[in-house]
C-alpha positions as a printed Julia matrix, in Angstrom:
46×3 Matrix{Float64}:
 -12.36   21.12  -22.03
 -12.97   21.25  -18.23
 -11.02   23.28  -16.1
  -9.19   21.23  -13.44
  -9.32   23.09   -9.95
  -6.42   22.83   -7.13
  -8.85   21.36   -4.97
  -9.93   18.05   -7.51
  -6.0    17.74   -8.38
  -5.29   17.37   -4.97
  -7.93   14.88   -4.67
  -6.24   12.93   -7.37
  -2.99   13.19   -6.32
  -4.39   11.68   -2.8
  -5.94    8.94   -4.43
  -3.21    7.85   -6.49
  -0.53    7.92   -3.18
  -3.56    5.56   -1.37
  -3.81    3.42   -4.22
  -0.12    3.06   -4.09
   0.45    2.75   -0.53
  -2.54    0.36   -0.52
  -0.8    -2.15   -2.85
   2.48   -1.88   -1.34
   1.22   -2.27    2.02
  -0.9    -5.8     0.9
   2.16   -7.11   -0.94
   4.35   -6.29    2.44
   2.43   -8.08    4.64
   1.43  -10.78    1.85
   5.25  -11.19    1.66
   5.57  -11.28    5.52
   3.32  -13.73    6.09
   4.57  -16.2     3.87
   8.02  -15.97    5.22
   6.35  -16.42    8.8
   4.92  -19.73    7.23
   8.18  -20.42    5.95
  10.14  -20.01    9.12
   7.39  -21.93   11.04
   7.74  -25.06    8.46
  10.97  -24.92    8.68
  11.24  -25.19   12.36
   8.54  -27.43   12.53
  10.35  -29.76   10.14
  14.03  -30.05   12.1
């Protein structure tokens, strides 16, 4: 079995955190953009 050094486990934790933030950030901006498109459509439709 391979021993994990503290440095490699820190790197794994950082990568997991980065992936999670990346996915959440992508979803946040996607939803925000869709809301602004809906608001713009609603304003033009009035």
